[in-house]
NUBA-125765 format. One record per residue: residue number from 1; residue in three letters; y, z, x of N, C-alpha, C in turn. Coordinates in nm, 2 decimals, padded with zeros to 4 digits. Example, Ala and Ser with C-alpha at 12.3 -4.5 7.8 and 13.67 -1.06 7.14 Angstrom:
residues 2
resi->1, resn->ala, npy->-00.57, npz->00.78, npx->01.32, capy->-00.45, capz->00.78, capx->01.23, cpy->-00.33, cpz->00.78, cpx->01.32
resi->2, resn->ser, npy->-00.22, npz->00.71, npx->01.28, capy->-00.11, capz->00.71, capx->01.37, cpy->00.00, cpz->00.79, cpx->01.29
end
This chain:
residues 135
resi->1, resn->unk, npy->-07.37, npz->-08.42, npx->-22.01, capy->-07.35, capz->-08.35, capx->-22.15, cpy->-07.31, cpz->-08.21, cpx->-22.13
resi->2, resn->unk, npy->-07.20, npz->-08.17, npx->-22.18, capy->-07.13, capz->-08.03, capx->-22.18, cpy->-07.21, cpz->-07.95, cpx->-22.27
resi->3, resn->unk, npy->-07.23, npz->-07.82, npx->-22.22, capy->-07.32, capz->-07.73, capx->-22.29, cpy->-07.23, cpz->-07.60, cpx->-22.29
resi->4, resn->unk, npy->-07.24, npz->-07.51, npx->-22.37, capy->-07.20, capz->-07.39, capx->-22.37, cpy->-07.29, cpz->-07.28, cpx->-22.34
resi->5, resn->unk, npy->-07.25, npz->-07.19, npx->-22.25, capy->-07.37, capz->-07.10, capx->-22.19, cpy->-07.40, cpz->-07.00, cpx->-22.30
resi->6, resn->unk, npy->-07.54, npz->-06.98, npx->-22.33, capy->-07.56, capz->-06.89, capx->-22.42, cpy->-07.60, cpz->-06.76, cpx->-22.39
resi->7, resn->unk, npy->-07.66, npz->-06.67, npx->-22.46, capy->-07.67, capz->-06.54, capx->-22.42, cpy->-07.82, cpz->-06.52, cpx->-22.46
resi->8, resn->unk, npy->-07.93, npz->-06.58, npx->-22.41, capy->-08.06, capz->-06.56, capx->-22.47, cpy->-08.11, cpz->-06.43, cpx->-22.42
resi->9, resn->unk, npy->-08.20, npz->-06.37, npx->-22.50, capy->-08.29, capz->-06.24, capx->-22.46, cpy->-08.37, cpz->-06.30, cpx->-22.35
resi->10, resn->unk, npy->-08.37, npz->-06.20, npx->-22.23, capy->-08.46, capz->-06.22, capx->-22.13, cpy->-08.50, cpz->-06.09, cpx->-22.06
resi->11, resn->unk, npy->-08.60, npz->-06.10, npx->-21.98, capy->-08.66, capz->-05.99, capx->-21.93, cpy->-08.59, cpz->-05.98, cpx->-21.78
resi->12, resn->unk, npy->-08.56, npz->-05.85, npx->-21.74, capy->-08.50, capz->-05.86, capx->-21.62, cpy->-08.61, cpz->-05.87, cpx->-21.49
resi->13, resn->unk, npy->-08.71, npz->-05.92, npx->-21.53, capy->-08.82, capz->-05.96, capx->-21.41, cpy->-08.83, cpz->-06.08, cpx->-21.37
resi->14, resn->unk, npy->-08.80, npz->-06.09, npx->-21.23, capy->-08.79, capz->-06.24, capx->-21.17, cpy->-08.91, cpz->-06.33, cpx->-21.20
resi->15, resn->unk, npy->-08.89, npz->-06.46, npx->-21.24, capy->-09.00, capz->-06.55, capx->-21.25, cpy->-09.01, cpz->-06.64, cpx->-21.13
resi->16, resn->unk, npy->-08.94, npz->-06.62, npx->-21.03, capy->-08.94, capz->-06.70, capx->-20.92, cpy->-08.89, cpz->-06.62, cpx->-20.78
resi->17, resn->unk, npy->-08.94, npz->-06.64, npx->-20.67, capy->-08.91, capz->-06.59, capx->-20.55, cpy->-08.75, cpz->-06.59, cpx->-20.53
resi->18, resn->unk, npy->-08.69, npz->-06.68, npx->-20.56, capy->-08.53, capz->-06.69, capx->-20.53, cpy->-08.47, cpz->-06.60, cpx->-20.63
resi->19, resn->unk, npy->-08.53, npz->-06.57, npx->-20.74, capy->-08.47, capz->-06.47, capx->-20.83, cpy->-08.46, cpz->-06.33, cpx->-20.77
resi->20, resn->unk, npy->-08.57, npz->-06.28, npx->-20.70, capy->-08.56, capz->-06.16, capx->-20.62, cpy->-08.46, cpz->-06.15, cpx->-20.55
resi->21, resn->unk, npy->-08.42, npz->-06.26, npx->-20.47, capy->-08.31, capz->-06.26, capx->-20.38, cpy->-08.17, cpz->-06.26, cpx->-20.44
resi->22, resn->unk, npy->-08.16, npz->-06.32, npx->-20.57, capy->-08.05, capz->-06.31, capx->-20.65, cpy->-08.03, cpz->-06.17, cpx->-20.67
resi->23, resn->unk, npy->-08.12, npz->-06.10, npx->-20.73, capy->-08.11, capz->-05.95, capx->-20.75, cpy->-08.07, cpz->-05.87, cpx->-20.63
resi->24, resn->unk, npy->-08.13, npz->-05.90, npx->-20.52, capy->-08.10, capz->-05.82, capx->-20.41, cpy->-07.95, cpz->-05.85, cpx->-20.37
resi->25, resn->unk, npy->-07.90, npz->-05.97, npx->-20.36, capy->-07.76, capz->-06.01, capx->-20.34, cpy->-07.67, cpz->-05.93, cpx->-20.43
resi->26, resn->unk, npy->-07.69, npz->-05.94, npx->-20.57, capy->-07.63, capz->-05.85, capx->-20.66, cpy->-07.61, cpz->-05.69, cpx->-20.64
resi->27, resn->unk, npy->-07.70, npz->-05.66, npx->-20.57, capy->-07.72, capz->-05.51, capx->-20.54, cpy->-07.65, cpz->-05.48, cpx->-20.41
resi->28, resn->unk, npy->-07.62, npz->-05.59, npx->-20.33, capy->-07.57, capz->-05.57, capx->-20.20, cpy->-07.66, cpz->-05.56, cpx->-20.08
resi->29, resn->unk, npy->-07.78, npz->-05.57, npx->-20.11, capy->-07.90, capz->-05.56, capx->-20.01, cpy->-07.91, cpz->-05.68, cpx->-19.94
resi->30, resn->unk, npy->-07.90, npz->-05.82, npx->-19.98, capy->-07.90, capz->-05.94, capx->-19.92, cpy->-07.77, cpz->-06.01, cpx->-19.91
resi->31, resn->unk, npy->-07.72, npz->-06.05, npx->-19.79, capy->-07.60, capz->-06.11, capx->-19.79, cpy->-07.60, cpz->-06.25, cpx->-19.87
resi->32, resn->unk, npy->-07.48, npz->-06.28, npx->-19.91, capy->-07.47, capz->-06.42, capx->-19.98, cpy->-07.52, cpz->-06.53, cpx->-19.90
resi->33, resn->unk, npy->-07.49, npz->-06.51, npx->-19.77, capy->-07.54, capz->-06.64, capx->-19.68, cpy->-07.68, cpz->-06.66, cpx->-19.69
resi->34, resn->unk, npy->-07.75, npz->-06.54, npx->-19.70, capy->-07.91, capz->-06.54, capx->-19.69, cpy->-07.95, cpz->-06.59, cpx->-19.82
resi->35, resn->unk, npy->-07.89, npz->-06.57, npx->-19.94, capy->-07.93, capz->-06.62, capx->-20.07, cpy->-07.90, cpz->-06.78, cpx->-20.07
resi->36, resn->unk, npy->-07.80, npz->-06.81, npx->-20.03, capy->-07.76, capz->-06.94, capx->-20.03, cpy->-07.86, cpz->-07.03, cpx->-19.91
resi->37, resn->unk, npy->-07.90, npz->-06.97, npx->-19.81, capy->-07.99, capz->-07.03, capx->-19.72, cpy->-08.13, cpz->-07.05, cpx->-19.78
resi->38, resn->unk, npy->-08.18, npz->-06.96, npx->-19.87, capy->-08.29, capz->-06.97, capx->-19.95, cpy->-08.29, cpz->-07.05, cpx->-20.06
resi->39, resn->unk, npy->-08.17, npz->-07.06, npx->-20.12, capy->-08.16, capz->-07.14, capx->-20.24, cpy->-08.18, cpz->-07.29, cpx->-20.17
resi->40, resn->unk, npy->-08.13, npz->-07.33, npx->-20.08, capy->-08.14, capz->-07.48, capx->-20.02, cpy->-08.29, cpz->-07.51, cpx->-20.02
resi->41, resn->unk, npy->-08.37, npz->-07.41, npx->-19.99, capy->-08.50, capz->-07.46, capx->-19.98, cpy->-08.59, cpz->-07.43, cpx->-20.11
resi->42, resn->unk, npy->-08.54, npz->-07.38, npx->-20.21, capy->-08.59, capz->-07.36, capx->-20.34, cpy->-08.61, cpz->-07.46, cpx->-20.43
resi->43, resn->unk, npy->-08.73, npz->-07.47, npx->-20.50, capy->-08.75, capz->-07.59, capx->-20.59, cpy->-08.68, cpz->-07.56, cpx->-20.74
resi->44, resn->unk, npy->-08.59, npz->-07.65, npx->-20.75, capy->-08.50, capz->-07.61, capx->-20.88, cpy->-08.55, cpz->-07.70, cpx->-20.99
resi->45, resn->unk, npy->-08.51, npz->-07.68, npx->-21.11, capy->-08.52, capz->-07.75, capx->-21.24, cpy->-08.39, cpz->-07.79, cpx->-21.27
resi->46, resn->unk, npy->-08.37, npz->-07.94, npx->-21.28, capy->-08.25, capz->-08.00, capx->-21.32, cpy->-08.27, cpz->-08.06, cpx->-21.46
resi->47, resn->unk, npy->-08.23, npz->-08.00, npx->-21.58, capy->-08.25, capz->-08.08, capx->-21.70, cpy->-08.16, cpz->-08.18, cpx->-21.71
resi->48, resn->unk, npy->-08.22, npz->-08.29, npx->-21.80, capy->-08.15, capz->-08.42, capx->-21.83, cpy->-08.17, cpz->-08.46, cpx->-21.97
resi->49, resn->unk, npy->-08.06, npz->-08.51, npx->-22.02, capy->-08.06, capz->-08.57, capx->-22.17, cpy->-08.15, cpz->-08.69, cpx->-22.17
resi->50, resn->unk, npy->-08.14, npz->-08.76, npx->-22.05, capy->-08.21, capz->-08.89, capx->-22.04, cpy->-08.33, cpz->-08.88, cpx->-21.96
resi->51, resn->unk, npy->-08.45, npz->-08.96, npx->-21.96, capy->-08.54, capz->-08.95, capx->-21.87, cpy->-08.49, cpz->-08.96, cpx->-21.74
resi->52, resn->unk, npy->-08.53, npz->-08.87, npx->-21.63, capy->-08.51, capz->-08.85, capx->-21.52, cpy->-08.60, cpz->-08.95, cpx->-21.43
resi->53, resn->unk, npy->-08.59, npz->-09.07, npx->-21.45, capy->-08.65, capz->-09.17, capx->-21.37, cpy->-08.61, cpz->-09.19, cpx->-21.23
resi->54, resn->unk, npy->-08.48, npz->-09.17, npx->-21.21, capy->-08.42, capz->-09.20, capx->-21.08, cpy->-08.30, cpz->-09.09, cpx->-21.07
resi->55, resn->unk, npy->-08.24, npz->-09.07, npx->-20.97, capy->-08.12, capz->-08.99, capx->-20.96, cpy->-07.99, cpz->-09.04, cpx->-21.05
resi->56, resn->unk, npy->-08.00, npz->-09.17, npx->-21.05, capy->-07.90, capz->-09.24, capx->-21.12, cpy->-07.89, cpz->-09.21, cpx->-21.29
resi->57, resn->unk, npy->-08.01, npz->-09.21, npx->-21.32, capy->-08.04, capz->-09.18, capx->-21.46, cpy->-08.02, cpz->-09.03, cpx->-21.52
resi->58, resn->unk, npy->-08.02, npz->-08.94, npx->-21.43, capy->-08.00, capz->-08.80, capx->-21.47, cpy->-07.88, cpz->-08.78, cpx->-21.56
resi->59, resn->unk, npy->-07.89, npz->-08.72, npx->-21.66, capy->-07.77, capz->-08.67, capx->-21.74, cpy->-07.78, cpz->-08.52, cpx->-21.74
resi->60, resn->unk, npy->-07.72, npz->-08.45, npx->-21.66, capy->-07.74, capz->-08.30, capx->-21.66, cpy->-07.64, cpz->-08.23, cpx->-21.75
resi->61, resn->unk, npy->-07.69, npz->-08.10, npx->-21.77, capy->-07.60, capz->-08.00, capx->-21.86, cpy->-07.47, cpz->-07.98, cpx->-21.75
resi->62, resn->unk, npy->-07.36, npz->-08.00, npx->-21.83, capy->-07.22, capz->-07.96, capx->-21.75, cpy->-07.15, cpz->-07.86, cpx->-21.81
resi->63, resn->unk, npy->-07.10, npz->-07.76, npx->-21.73, capy->-07.01, capz->-07.66, capx->-21.78, cpy->-06.87, cpz->-07.69, cpx->-21.70
resi->64, resn->unk, npy->-06.77, npz->-07.63, npx->-21.79, capy->-06.62, capz->-07.63, capx->-21.72, cpy->-06.59, cpz->-07.49, cpx->-21.69
resi->65, resn->unk, npy->-06.57, npz->-07.46, npx->-21.57, capy->-06.52, capz->-07.32, capx->-21.54, cpy->-06.38, cpz->-07.32, cpx->-21.47
resi->66, resn->unk, npy->-06.29, npz->-07.29, npx->-21.54, capy->-06.13, capz->-07.29, capx->-21.48, cpy->-06.11, cpz->-07.42, cpx->-21.43
resi->67, resn->unk, npy->-06.16, npz->-07.53, npx->-21.51, capy->-06.12, capz->-07.66, capx->-21.46, cpy->-06.22, cpz->-07.73, cpx->-21.38
resi->68, resn->unk, npy->-06.32, npz->-07.63, npx->-21.32, capy->-06.43, capz->-07.69, capx->-21.23, cpy->-06.55, cpz->-07.74, cpx->-21.31
resi->69, resn->unk, npy->-06.59, npz->-07.86, npx->-21.26, capy->-06.72, capz->-07.89, capx->-21.33, cpy->-06.83, cpz->-07.84, cpx->-21.25
resi->70, resn->unk, npy->-06.93, npz->-07.78, npx->-21.34, capy->-07.06, capz->-07.72, capx->-21.27, cpy->-07.17, cpz->-07.79, cpx->-21.35
resi->71, resn->unk, npy->-07.28, npz->-07.82, npx->-21.25, capy->-07.39, capz->-07.87, capx->-21.30, cpy->-07.51, cpz->-07.75, cpx->-21.32
resi->72, resn->unk, npy->-07.57, npz->-07.75, npx->-21.43, capy->-07.67, capz->-07.65, capx->-21.47, cpy->-07.81, cpz->-07.69, cpx->-21.41
resi->73, resn->unk, npy->-07.83, npz->-07.58, npx->-21.33, capy->-07.98, capz->-07.60, capx->-21.23, cpy->-08.05, cpz->-07.47, cpx->-21.28
resi->74, resn->unk, npy->-08.18, npz->-07.48, npx->-21.28, capy->-08.26, capz->-07.35, capx->-21.30, cpy->-08.36, cpz->-07.32, cpx->-21.20
resi->75, resn->unk, npy->-08.40, npz->-07.19, npx->-21.18, capy->-08.50, capz->-07.16, capx->-21.08, cpy->-08.64, cpz->-07.15, cpx->-21.13
resi->76, resn->unk, npy->-08.65, npz->-07.16, npx->-21.26, capy->-08.80, capz->-07.17, capx->-21.32, cpy->-08.77, cpz->-07.23, cpx->-21.46
resi->77, resn->unk, npy->-08.90, npz->-07.32, npx->-21.49, capy->-08.88, capz->-07.39, capx->-21.62, cpy->-08.84, cpz->-07.31, cpx->-21.74
resi->78, resn->unk, npy->-08.89, npz->-07.20, npx->-21.76, capy->-08.87, capz->-07.09, capx->-21.87, cpy->-08.72, cpz->-07.07, cpx->-21.88
resi->79, resn->unk, npy->-08.64, npz->-07.08, npx->-21.78, capy->-08.50, capz->-07.03, capx->-21.78, cpy->-08.42, cpz->-07.16, cpx->-21.86
resi->80, resn->unk, npy->-08.50, npz->-07.29, npx->-21.84, capy->-08.43, capz->-07.39, capx->-21.91, cpy->-08.46, cpz->-07.42, cpx->-22.05
resi->81, resn->unk, npy->-08.55, npz->-07.35, npx->-22.11, capy->-08.61, capz->-07.35, capx->-22.24, cpy->-08.48, cpz->-07.34, cpx->-22.35
resi->82, resn->unk, npy->-08.39, npz->-07.26, npx->-22.33, capy->-08.28, capz->-07.26, capx->-22.44, cpy->-08.20, cpz->-07.38, cpx->-22.45
resi->83, resn->unk, npy->-08.21, npz->-07.49, npx->-22.35, capy->-08.13, capz->-07.59, capx->-22.35, cpy->-08.22, cpz->-07.71, cpx->-22.38
resi->84, resn->unk, npy->-08.34, npz->-07.70, npx->-22.41, capy->-08.44, capz->-07.80, capx->-22.43, cpy->-08.42, cpz->-07.91, cpx->-22.53
resi->85, resn->unk, npy->-08.34, npz->-07.86, npx->-22.63, capy->-08.31, capz->-07.97, capx->-22.75, cpy->-08.20, cpz->-08.05, cpx->-22.70
resi->86, resn->unk, npy->-08.12, npz->-08.00, npx->-22.61, capy->-08.01, capz->-08.10, capx->-22.55, cpy->-08.05, cpz->-08.17, cpx->-22.44
resi->87, resn->unk, npy->-08.14, npz->-08.14, npx->-22.34, capy->-08.19, capz->-08.18, capx->-22.23, cpy->-08.33, cpz->-08.18, cpx->-22.22
resi->88, resn->unk, npy->-08.41, npz->-08.25, npx->-22.31, capy->-08.56, capz->-08.23, capx->-22.29, cpy->-08.65, cpz->-08.28, cpx->-22.16
resi->89, resn->unk, npy->-08.55, npz->-08.36, npx->-22.07, capy->-08.63, capz->-08.41, capx->-21.96, cpy->-08.60, cpz->-08.31, cpx->-21.85
resi->90, resn->unk, npy->-08.70, npz->-08.31, npx->-21.75, capy->-08.67, capz->-08.22, capx->-21.64, cpy->-08.69, cpz->-08.30, cpx->-21.49
resi->91, resn->unk, npy->-08.60, npz->-08.28, npx->-21.40, capy->-08.62, capz->-08.32, capx->-21.26, cpy->-08.64, cpz->-08.21, cpx->-21.18
resi->92, resn->unk, npy->-08.73, npz->-08.23, npx->-21.10, capy->-08.76, capz->-08.12, capx->-20.99, cpy->-08.70, cpz->-08.17, cpx->-20.85
resi->93, resn->unk, npy->-08.63, npz->-08.07, npx->-20.78, capy->-08.59, capz->-08.10, capx->-20.66, cpy->-08.52, cpz->-07.98, cpx->-20.58
resi->94, resn->unk, npy->-08.50, npz->-07.98, npx->-20.46, capy->-08.50, capz->-07.86, capx->-20.38, cpy->-08.33, cpz->-07.83, cpx->-20.39
resi->95, resn->unk, npy->-08.30, npz->-07.72, npx->-20.37, capy->-08.18, capz->-07.69, capx->-20.36, cpy->-08.07, cpz->-07.78, cpx->-20.28
resi->96, resn->unk, npy->-08.13, npz->-07.80, npx->-20.17, capy->-08.05, capz->-07.90, capx->-20.08, cpy->-08.04, cpz->-08.03, cpx->-20.15
resi->97, resn->unk, npy->-08.13, npz->-08.08, npx->-20.19, capy->-08.10, capz->-08.22, capx->-20.29, cpy->-08.02, cpz->-08.20, cpx->-20.39
resi->98, resn->unk, npy->-08.03, npz->-08.11, npx->-20.48, capy->-07.93, capz->-08.07, capx->-20.58, cpy->-07.79, cpz->-08.06, cpx->-20.52
resi->99, resn->unk, npy->-07.76, npz->-08.00, npx->-20.42, capy->-07.63, capz->-07.99, capx->-20.36, cpy->-07.58, cpz->-08.14, cpx->-20.30
resi->100, resn->unk, npy->-07.68, npz->-08.21, npx->-20.25, capy->-07.63, capz->-08.32, capx->-20.19, cpy->-07.62, cpz->-08.44, cpx->-20.30
resi->101, resn->unk, npy->-07.65, npz->-08.42, npx->-20.43, capy->-07.64, capz->-08.53, capx->-20.51, cpy->-07.52, cpz->-08.50, cpx->-20.62
resi->102, resn->unk, npy->-07.48, npz->-08.39, npx->-20.63, capy->-07.38, capz->-08.37, capx->-20.73, cpy->-07.25, cpz->-08.43, cpx->-20.68
resi->103, resn->unk, npy->-07.16, npz->-08.45, npx->-20.77, capy->-07.02, capz->-08.50, capx->-20.73, cpy->-06.95, cpz->-08.43, cpx->-20.62
resi->104, resn->unk, npy->-06.88, npz->-08.47, npx->-20.54, capy->-06.81, capz->-08.40, capx->-20.44, cpy->-06.72, cpz->-08.30, cpx->-20.49
resi->105, resn->unk, npy->-06.68, npz->-08.33, npx->-20.63, capy->-06.59, capz->-08.23, capx->-20.70, cpy->-06.66, cpz->-08.13, cpx->-20.79
resi->106, resn->unk, npy->-06.78, npz->-08.13, npx->-20.77, capy->-06.87, capz->-08.06, capx->-20.87, cpy->-06.93, cpz->-07.93, cpx->-20.80
resi->107, resn->unk, npy->-06.96, npz->-07.82, npx->-20.88, capy->-07.04, capz->-07.72, capx->-20.82, cpy->-07.17, cpz->-07.70, cpx->-20.90
resi->108, resn->unk, npy->-07.25, npz->-07.59, npx->-20.89, capy->-07.35, capz->-07.56, capx->-20.96, cpy->-07.35, cpz->-07.42, cpx->-21.03
resi->109, resn->unk, npy->-07.41, npz->-07.42, npx->-21.16, capy->-07.44, capz->-07.31, capx->-21.22, cpy->-07.57, cpz->-07.27, cpx->-21.24
resi->110, resn->unk, npy->-07.61, npz->-07.17, npx->-21.15, capy->-07.78, capz->-07.16, capx->-21.14, cpy->-07.78, cpz->-07.05, cpx->-21.27
resi->111, resn->unk, npy->-07.90, npz->-07.10, npx->-21.32, capy->-07.96, capz->-07.02, capx->-21.45, cpy->-07.85, cpz->-06.97, cpx->-21.56
resi->112, resn->unk, npy->-07.79, npz->-07.10, npx->-21.61, capy->-07.67, capz->-07.06, capx->-21.71, cpy->-07.74, cpz->-06.99, cpx->-21.82
resi->113, resn->unk, npy->-07.67, npz->-06.90, npx->-21.85, capy->-07.70, capz->-06.81, capx->-21.99, cpy->-07.80, cpz->-06.70, cpx->-21.95
resi->114, resn->unk, npy->-07.84, npz->-06.68, npx->-21.83, capy->-07.90, capz->-06.59, capx->-21.77, cpy->-07.83, cpz->-06.45, cpx->-21.75
resi->115, resn->unk, npy->-07.87, npz->-06.34, npx->-21.81, capy->-07.80, capz->-06.23, capx->-21.79, cpy->-07.81, cpz->-06.16, cpx->-21.65
resi->116, resn->unk, npy->-07.92, npz->-06.17, npx->-21.60, capy->-07.96, capz->-06.12, capx->-21.46, cpy->-07.97, cpz->-06.22, cpx->-21.34
resi->117, resn->unk, npy->-07.98, npz->-06.35, npx->-21.36, capy->-08.03, capz->-06.44, capx->-21.27, cpy->-07.94, cpz->-06.53, cpx->-21.25
resi->118, resn->unk, npy->-07.80, npz->-06.54, npx->-21.29, capy->-07.71, capz->-06.63, capx->-21.30, cpy->-07.62, cpz->-06.63, cpx->-21.18
resi->119, resn->unk, npy->-07.57, npz->-06.74, npx->-21.12, capy->-07.46, capz->-06.74, capx->-21.04, cpy->-07.41, cpz->-06.86, cpx->-21.01
resi->120, resn->unk, npy->-07.28, npz->-06.88, npx->-20.98, capy->-07.20, capz->-06.98, capx->-20.96, cpy->-07.19, cpz->-07.03, cpx->-20.82
resi->121, resn->unk, npy->-07.20, npz->-07.17, npx->-20.77, capy->-07.17, capz->-07.22, capx->-20.64, cpy->-07.06, cpz->-07.31, cpx->-20.67
resi->122, resn->unk, npy->-06.93, npz->-07.27, npx->-20.67, capy->-06.80, capz->-07.36, capx->-20.70, cpy->-06.80, cpz->-07.48, cpx->-20.62
resi->123, resn->unk, npy->-06.73, npz->-07.58, npx->-20.66, capy->-06.72, capz->-07.69, capx->-20.58, cpy->-06.69, cpz->-07.66, cpx->-20.43
resi->124, resn->unk, npy->-06.60, npz->-07.58, npx->-20.40, capy->-06.55, capz->-07.58, capx->-20.27, cpy->-06.68, cpz->-07.52, cpx->-20.17
resi->125, resn->unk, npy->-06.77, npz->-07.42, npx->-20.25, capy->-06.88, capz->-07.36, capx->-20.20, cpy->-06.98, cpz->-07.49, cpx->-20.15
resi->126, resn->unk, npy->-07.00, npz->-07.57, npx->-20.27, capy->-07.09, capz->-07.68, capx->-20.27, cpy->-07.07, cpz->-07.76, cpx->-20.13
resi->127, resn->unk, npy->-06.92, npz->-07.80, npx->-20.13, capy->-06.90, capz->-07.88, capx->-20.02, cpy->-06.92, cpz->-07.82, cpx->-19.88
resi->128, resn->unk, npy->-06.89, npz->-07.69, npx->-19.87, capy->-06.93, capz->-07.61, capx->-19.75, cpy->-07.06, cpz->-07.63, cpx->-19.71
resi->129, resn->unk, npy->-07.14, npz->-07.58, npx->-19.82, capy->-07.29, capz->-07.59, capx->-19.78, cpy->-07.34, cpz->-07.75, cpx->-19.74
resi->130, resn->unk, npy->-07.27, npz->-07.85, npx->-19.79, capy->-07.31, capz->-07.98, capx->-19.75, cpy->-07.29, cpz->-08.00, cpx->-19.59
resi->131, resn->unk, npy->-07.16, npz->-07.95, npx->-19.57, capy->-07.15, capz->-07.95, capx->-19.43, cpy->-07.24, cpz->-07.86, cpx->-19.35
resi->132, resn->unk, npy->-07.24, npz->-07.75, npx->-19.38, capy->-07.32, capz->-07.64, capx->-19.30, cpy->-07.46, cpz->-07.70, cpx->-19.29
resi->133, resn->unk, npy->-07.52, npz->-07.75, npx->-19.41, capy->-07.65, capz->-07.76, capx->-19.39, cpy->-07.71, cpz->-07.93, cpx->-19.36
resi->134, resn->unk, npy->-07.58, npz->-08.00, npx->-19.34, capy->-07.60, capz->-08.13, capx->-19.31, cpy->-07.67, cpz->-08.22, cpx->-19.42
resi->135, resn->unk, npy->-07.63, npz->-08.20, npx->-19.54, capy->-07.67, capz->-08.29, capx->-19.66, cpy->-07.55, cpz->-08.36, cpx->-19.71
end
């Protein structure tokens, strides 16, 4: 299911520990490599249009960015609320699992629509993470 990133009103207050790391990386305090390491062990929300009874039945939110397919994942259930009508089902999984199950040609869009807590893991970076973290 392809979605358009929205611009919901949100508070700049982190709702999850990883969101503090995202802010620290944006401010130049935390290296991106440390953010990605923390991301791999973070529990993520992967919304799905279909019941997420197995990995094969998940129908995630997808974005196209410069020809690259990005799968939308969220760091807190509240961040996924703007997309609940399109994807009412939620799958919970670690960043490690999310990176391992997406297509080899896809990346991740973390917290789509968020003004403060969004970032992109392009397909080439996701492939590198699979290799580096052995997933």
